[in-house]
C-alpha angles and dihedrals in degrees: 000000000000090000090051091052092047090052091049090050090050091050092049091051093049091046093051093048092050091046097045103039101068093052094044092051100038100043099063091043092054091045090054092048093049094041098242144009102344095225090050103036119106089211093062111105114225093231089053093052092046092049092047091052094045095049092043091055089055095057095087089053091051090045088054091054095043094046090051090052096045095049092039094239094135129232099256099122129172092203092080092069124121115199137145094191128117093026095305090127089077091062091051088052091047090050089071103027097050095054090046090049098051091042090055092049090047090053091051092048092048092055093043094049105031099036100048110149094030120114116235092244089055091058109035140054095216095195089063094061093082092053098041095084089054090049090052091049089049090050092051091046091049092051092048085083087064093052091114089064093051089046087051092063096039095049087056103040103031099022097048118004096045097052091044092053091051087060088064103034144008118290099252090054090045090055091052094046092043090049092053091050090048091048093049089050086063092054096099090050090048091051088050092057100264120144098002107026118226104277104090136097117285093008122219100005098061090046091053090050091048090049091053090051090048092051094048091052095044092044089067093063096039091050093049095054091043092053094045093052103030089228137093091219096092089049089051090054091046092049089051093048091047093053097037103048109025125152092270092053092048091051090050090066098052108027125099114244096252092048092049089050088057090047091054090054094055120109105269090212091057090047090052091050090054091047089053091068098074091031091056093050088051091050093049090053090049093049089052092050093047094048091047090052093046092048091051091050091049093050091048091052093048 
């Protein structure tokens, strides 16, 4: 048993090194080339930023493959399945609807909290409300072409790191530890202005901390739908929906130009804290469902 745990720890370490190294090496080089944080620099070409992001998201997937080869684990992996049978279709549906749901609630809370004192007609272009759902659908469809990148992350974090951590600890703790590792993996991106920009207190340390919290909370939902389907595909769709139609993007479609200018000037850390409210509720529900499932499995095995 001790040997098995040592091998698992070895595999986790190798996986993390292979996942972290490309981002740690590439990010400062690109920042030097562009003359500043790549996501903030005016010299950064959009295609370069997109390519950097897409390739970066694929590093956990490559780390999964390489770690399996190095440690002779083999590449036969059930997490690359794609099935709607036995009720699994509902988790594929939830993978898109749940992120859209908590993003919508976040958008409502942001307006209610950060735009107190504003009249509704000062904030919204009401004639845009009817077309906003179609814009969101279009955004999701457009980002479907980038599904490989989202799969790249999920196949690493949920398809390899998560299961390995559960060999060493209980699942709730594995979700927390896995979320912290996932959040720290984003640190080079956060330092380069991704997610929060660069204009906020204690940059970039508070941004890195916030990213770790975000990843812990989000990890609960992504782990749940991965476990219930035995596949990382629903998590890939959920990750795509989370990135494609967040609260800020939703507000873009319905806000007046002046109101959106005010929105862009708000503290990104405060906005993230507001967004954590519906995300945290979602995570708590997922933790309860996961623990209930694990308890039932333990009782059945007893």
